[in-house]
Each structure stands twice: as C-alpha cells, then as structure tokens.
C-alpha positions in Angstrom: -46.2 14.2 -2.0 -43.1 13.6 -4.1 -41.9 17.2 -3.6 -42.4 17.0 0.2 -40.4 13.7 0.3 -37.6 15.4 -1.7 -37.6 18.4 0.6 -37.5 16.1 3.6 -34.5 14.1 2.2 -32.7 17.3 1.1 -31.5 18.1 4.6 -29.8 14.7 4.8 -28.2 14.9 1.4 -24.5 15.7 1.7 -22.8 18.2 -0.7 -19.5 17.5 -2.4 -17.8 19.8 0.2 -19.4 17.8 3.0 -18.2 14.5 1.5 -14.7 15.9 1.1 -14.7 17.0 4.7 -15.8 13.5 5.8 -13.2 11.9 3.7 -10.5 14.1 5.2 -11.6 13.6 8.8 -12.5 9.9 8.5 -10.1 8.5 5.9 -10.6 4.9 6.8 -14.3 5.0 6.0 -14.9 4.2 2.3 -17.3 6.9 1.0 -16.6 6.1 -2.6 -18.5 4.1 -5.2 -15.7 1.6 -5.9 -13.3 -0.5 -3.8 -9.9 0.7 -2.8 -6.8 -1.4 -3.1 -4.2 -1.1 -0.4 -0.5 -0.7 -1.3 0.2 -3.8 0.9 -2.3 -5.7 -1.3 -0.3 -4.9 -4.4 2.7 -6.8 -2.8 0.5 -9.7 -1.6 -1.1 -10.1 -5.1 2.3 -10.3 -6.7 3.6 -12.7 -4.0 0.5 -15.0 -4.2 -3.0 -14.1 -5.5 -4.7 -16.4 -3.0 -3.8 -14.1 -0.1 -6.2 -11.5 -1.5 -8.9 -14.2 -1.9 -8.7 -15.4 1.6 -8.5 -12.0 3.2 -11.1 -10.1 1.3 -13.6 -12.7 -0.1 -13.6 -15.3 2.7 -12.5 -12.8 5.4 -10.3 -15.5 7.0 -8.5 -14.5 10.2 -4.8 -14.3 9.7 -2.2 -15.7 12.0 0.7 -13.3 12.6 3.9 -14.6 11.2 7.4 -13.7 12.2 7.7 -11.5 9.1 4.6 -9.6 10.2 6.2 -9.1 13.7 9.4 -7.8 12.1 7.2 -5.3 10.1 5.6 -4.0 13.3 9.0 -3.3 14.8 10.3 -1.4 11.8 8.6 1.9 12.6 10.7 2.5 15.7 13.9 1.6 13.8 13.0 4.0 11.0 12.5 7.0 13.4 15.7 6.2 15.3 17.8 6.0 12.1 16.3 9.1 10.5 16.7 11.3 13.6 20.4 10.8 13.7 20.9 13.2 10.8 19.4 16.6 11.9 20.3 18.2 8.5 18.4 15.7 6.4 15.2 16.6 4.4 11.7 17.0 5.9 10.4 13.7 7.3 6.8 12.5 7.4 5.6 9.4 9.3 2.4 7.3 9.1 0.6 9.3 6.5 -2.7 7.8 5.3 -3.4 8.6 1.7 -6.2 7.7 -0.8 -6.7 8.4 -4.5 -10.1 7.8 -6.1 -8.8 7.9 -9.7 -6.3 5.1 -9.3 -8.3 3.2 -6.6 -5.3 3.1 -4.3 -5.1 3.6 -0.5 -2.3 3.1 1.9 -0.5 4.0 5.1 2.9 5.5 4.1 5.3 4.5 6.9 7.9 7.2 6.1 8.7 9.5 3.2 11.0 12.5 2.8 10.8 15.8 0.9 14.1 17.5 0.1 12.6 20.7 -1.4 12.7 19.4 -5.0 11.3 15.9 -4.9 9.7 13.3 -2.5 10.5 9.7 -2.1 9.4 6.8 0.1 12.0 5.4 2.6 12.0 1.8 3.6 14.0 -0.2 6.1 15.2 -3.7 5.5 17.1 -6.1 7.8 18.4 -8.5 5.1 21.2 -8.3 2.6 21.5 -5.8 -0.2 20.3 -7.4 -3.5 22.9 -7.5 -6.2 20.7 -5.6 -8.7 17.2 -4.5 -8.0 14.8 -5.1 -5.1 12.4 -8.0 -5.3 9.3 -7.3 -7.5 6.6 -7.6 -4.8 8.4 -5.1 -2.6 9.2 -2.8 -5.5 5.6 -2.7 -6.7 4.4 -1.9 -3.2 6.7 1.1 -2.8 5.7 2.1 -6.4 2.1 2.1 -5.3 3.2 4.4 -2.4 4.9 6.6 -4.9 1.7 7.0 -6.9 -0.2 8.0 -3.8 2.4 10.6 -2.9 2.3 12.0 -6.5 -1.5 12.1 -6.5 -1.9 13.8 -3.1 1.0 16.2 -3.3 1.4 16.9 -7.0 5.0 16.1 -7.7 6.8 13.3 -9.5 8.3 10.5 -7.3 11.2 8.9 -9.2 12.9 6.8 -6.6 12.8 4.9 -3.3 15.5 4.9 -0.6 16.0 1.7 1.4 18.1 1.6 4.6 19.8 -1.8 5.1 20.4 -2.0 8.8 22.6 -5.1 8.6 25.0 -3.2 6.4 24.3 0.3 7.8 23.9 1.5 4.3 21.3 3.4 2.3 20.6 2.5 -1.3 18.5 4.4 -3.9 16.4 2.5 -6.5 14.7 4.2 -9.5 10.9 4.0 -10.0 9.9 4.1 -13.6 6.7 4.9 -15.5 6.6 1.2 -16.5 6.6 0.3 -12.8 3.7 2.6 -12.1 1.7 1.3 -15.1 2.3 -2.3 -13.8 0.8 -1.3 -10.5 -2.3 0.1 -12.1 -2.7 -3.1 -14.1 -2.5 -5.1 -10.9 -5.2 -2.9 -9.3 -7.5 -3.8 -12.3 -6.7 -7.5 -11.8 -7.4 -7.4 -8.1 -10.8 -5.7 -8.7 -11.7 -8.4 -11.2 -10.7 -11.1 -8.7 -13.0 -9.4 -6.0 -15.8 -9.1 -8.5 -15.7 -12.7 -9.7 -15.0 -14.2 -6.3 -13.2 -17.2 -7.8 -10.2 -18.7 -6.0 -7.1 -18.1 -8.1 -4.2 -20.5 -8.7 -1.6 -20.5 -6.0 2.0 -19.3 -6.5 4.3 -21.6 -8.5 6.9 -21.3 -5.7 6.0 -23.6 -2.9 8.7 -22.3 -0.8 6.6 -19.1 -0.2 4.0 -21.3 1.5 6.2 -22.2 4.4 5.6 -19.1 6.5 2.5 -17.8 4.7 -0.3 -16.6 7.0 -2.9 -18.4 4.7 -1.4 -21.9 4.6 -4.0 -23.4 7.0 -6.7 -22.3 4.6 -5.0 -22.8 1.3 -4.3 -26.6 1.6 -2.5 -26.6 -1.8 -1.5 -30.0 -3.1 
C-alpha cells in the first residue's frame, strides 16, 4: 500500500530542474523554504523598523505618500536621461532578481555593465549630499549590488546617482562592510517576522510626518 502511494505521488513530485524552471518563469512566487527580504525592506527597516511590522505582520494597507508618487515617476526619468548618451555602457531596466543564500529579492530599476564591472544607477531630485548618501538609501542600493553579484558573478563596487536638479552624476563606493551590514539587517528582519513583536519606533519623530504607517503607529 505504501509503495503504491509513493508511486502515485512520484508523478507530482518536482525535480530540482523543474523547480528551477518554475523559479525562472514565475519569479514572484516563493518556492523556497525561507522568507525573502526585499531590497526596499532593507531601506524601510533602517528608516523605521515598525514599517516592516505593519506591512508584513499586520498586513496593513498603505496609503501612497508623495514620496511614493515621486518614486513611481522616476522610471521614465531614468530612461530619458540614459538614452541621451548612445555611447554609454549596456543598460538593463526592471530586472527582478532573487538569491536564496542571502535571502534577498528585489526589482532593480536600472543597472549598467561597461564590459568590466556592473553598478546600480539611481536618480534623485534633491541636493547632492556633502559627503555620502543617507544610510537607508545606501543600504538599499548595497542590497541591489549583492543581488547583481550573486546572479551575474562579478563584484559590484559602486553606485551611480544622477541628481536631476544639478544635472550631475556622482559615484559612491560600496564596501564589503556595507554588504555585511545588509546581511545583518536581513537576519534582524527575519527575527522580527518570526517573533511578531512590534519594535520600538524611530527616534526621529520628523520621519513620522509623511510616513505611510502613521495612522496605525499612533506613537506617543
């Protein structure tokens, strides 16, 4: 009886090759044994840990803020700016990448490959920072860099940011320390999801003004 049941189930059992084909053709379906952490969630966790709690544990609907609206418009700006230079490196848009080892997943808006190295390209409408980019944003693009490395097999050592207000492109280095910090955050997010305990809010109340979670958070 047991053998007949095994034989019956065998035709429904997927091989590793079948699983890999499904993962390739349906990348948004999680066929893995552990949760994936999005590159955007790396930024959110660094900005305020409660955003992850409300989104992924309470599944609270999120109101679109003006910052989100700006983000939706940046794709068109990226393509218009990049297409002006026909002699520039190869360009890739809207590439969905996953990596089981790190537990990361993300939609890469835009990255380039110049024949020797690859790098994410971002677009910003604000001012150029005097030193480095803000940590939440830097860790998000670092997570993107890790995904590019894992999927294409070469080292990503920088990010390019186009500042439209100043019509200038600036390169920022991405270090091994930045990548290790991202992996530590992945572990912290997984622990938060496992424990299902609401974390403390950010210390900076100014961040709450235009936060999509402020109607749920009700911080004192």
